C-alpha positions as CSV (number, residue, x, y, z in Angstrom):
1,X,-3.4,-14.0,-17.3
2,X,-3.8,-10.7,-15.4
3,X,-1.3,-9.2,-12.9
4,X,-2.8,-6.0,-11.5
5,X,0.0,-3.4,-10.6
6,X,-1.8,-2.2,-7.5
7,X,-1.5,-5.5,-5.6
8,X,1.2,-7.3,-3.6
9,X,1.7,-11.0,-4.1
10,X,2.9,-14.0,-2.0
11,X,4.9,-17.1,-3.0
12,X,1.8,-19.1,-2.3
13,X,-0.3,-17.2,-4.9
14,X,-2.4,-14.9,-2.7
15,X,-2.7,-11.2,-3.3
16,X,-3.4,-8.2,-1.1
17,X,-4.8,-4.8,-2.1
18,X,-3.8,-2.2,0.5
19,X,-5.9,0.9,0.9
20,X,-4.9,2.9,4.0
21,X,-4.6,0.2,6.7
22,X,-7.2,-2.1,5.1
23,X,-6.0,-5.2,3.2
24,X,-8.3,-7.1,0.8
25,X,-7.1,-10.6,0.2
26,X,-7.7,-13.3,-2.4
27,X,-6.0,-15.8,-4.6
28,X,-4.4,-14.9,-7.9
29,X,-5.5,-15.4,-11.4
30,X,-2.6,-17.8,-11.8
31,X,-3.7,-19.8,-8.7
32,X,-7.3,-20.2,-9.8
33,X,-6.1,-21.3,-13.2
34,X,-3.9,-23.9,-11.7
35,X,-6.7,-25.1,-9.4
36,X,-9.3,-25.4,-12.1
37,X,-13.0,-25.0,-11.4
38,X,-13.5,-23.7,-7.8
39,X,-16.4,-25.6,-6.2
40,X,-16.1,-24.5,-2.5
41,X,-14.4,-21.8,-0.4
42,X,-14.3,-22.5,3.3
43,X,-13.6,-19.6,5.7
44,X,-14.7,-20.0,9.3
45,X,-17.7,-17.9,10.3
46,X,-16.1,-16.9,13.5
47,X,-12.7,-15.8,12.0
48,X,-11.7,-12.7,13.9
49,X,-8.0,-12.4,13.1
50,X,-5.3,-13.8,10.8
51,X,-1.5,-14.2,11.2
52,X,0.9,-13.8,8.3
53,X,1.7,-17.0,6.4
54,X,-1.0,-19.0,8.4
55,X,-4.1,-20.6,6.8
56,X,-7.4,-18.8,7.3
57,X,-9.4,-21.1,5.1
58,X,-9.4,-23.5,2.2
59,X,-10.3,-23.4,-1.5
60,X,-11.6,-26.6,-3.1
61,X,-11.5,-27.2,-6.8
62,X,-12.3,-30.2,-8.9
63,X,-8.6,-31.2,-8.8
64,X,-7.5,-30.4,-5.2
65,X,-8.0,-28.6,-1.9
66,X,-5.6,-25.9,-1.0
67,X,-5.0,-23.7,2.1
68,X,-5.4,-20.0,1.7
69,X,-2.6,-18.2,3.6
70,X,-2.7,-14.7,4.9
71,X,-0.1,-12.3,3.3
72,X,-0.3,-10.1,6.4
73,X,-1.5,-10.2,10.0
74,X,-4.6,-8.3,11.0
75,X,-8.1,-8.1,12.5
76,X,-10.8,-9.5,10.1
77,X,-13.3,-6.9,9.3
78,X,-15.2,-8.6,6.5
79,X,-15.6,-12.0,4.9
80,X,-16.9,-12.4,1.4
81,X,-19.9,-14.6,2.2
82,X,-21.2,-14.5,-1.4
83,X,-18.5,-17.1,-2.2
84,X,-20.6,-19.6,-0.2
85,X,-23.2,-19.7,-2.9
86,X,-21.1,-18.7,-5.8
87,X,-17.5,-20.1,-5.4
88,X,-17.0,-20.0,-9.2
89,X,-16.6,-16.2,-8.9
90,X,-13.0,-16.9,-7.8
91,X,-12.4,-18.3,-11.4
92,X,-14.3,-15.5,-13.1
93,X,-13.2,-12.5,-11.1
94,X,-10.3,-13.4,-8.8
95,X,-9.3,-9.7,-8.2
96,X,-12.7,-8.1,-7.9
97,X,-15.8,-10.1,-6.9
98,X,-13.7,-13.2,-5.9
99,X,-11.9,-11.6,-2.9
100,X,-11.9,-13.6,0.3
101,X,-11.5,-11.4,3.4
102,X,-10.7,-7.8,4.4
103,X,-8.4,-7.1,7.3
104,X,-7.2,-4.2,9.3
105,X,-3.5,-4.6,9.0
106,X,-1.7,-4.7,12.3
107,X,1.9,-4.6,11.1
108,X,2.4,-2.8,7.7
109,X,6.1,-3.9,7.7
110,X,4.9,-7.4,6.9
111,X,4.1,-6.2,3.4
112,X,7.7,-5.4,2.7
113,X,8.7,-8.9,1.6
114,X,5.7,-9.4,-0.8
115,X,6.3,-9.3,-4.6
116,X,5.2,-6.5,-6.9
117,X,3.2,-7.4,-10.1
118,X,6.3,-7.7,-12.4
119,X,8.2,-9.9,-9.9
120,X,5.2,-12.1,-9.3
121,X,4.5,-12.4,-13.0
122,X,8.1,-13.8,-13.5
123,X,7.7,-16.0,-10.4
124,X,4.5,-17.5,-11.8
125,X,6.3,-18.2,-15.1
126,X,4.5,-15.7,-17.3
């Protein structure tokens, strides 16, 4: 199980990588492991903004369907459309190729209550 140090984590097992005011968002290695084989990622084509702690899509696995919640609010600047044809990338590369969306963060203070890697690792029971 991998817990990259350069990310922030949510209680709902999403991660965000912040570079300047851009946040790249996905689900954690722990989450994809719990979900099992990811078969579909659904993010609306017309998604223009996200609000912290609100769903911006769903991830479907053999076992279940789960909401994907935004760890911060912002304007959507990119959606990873390669997941439409290759959702299994979320299982194989959750922190690199398996990212979901990129946002321009509107309120950086929303990141303050997210977990660092060590705290998340303990939270996730590893």
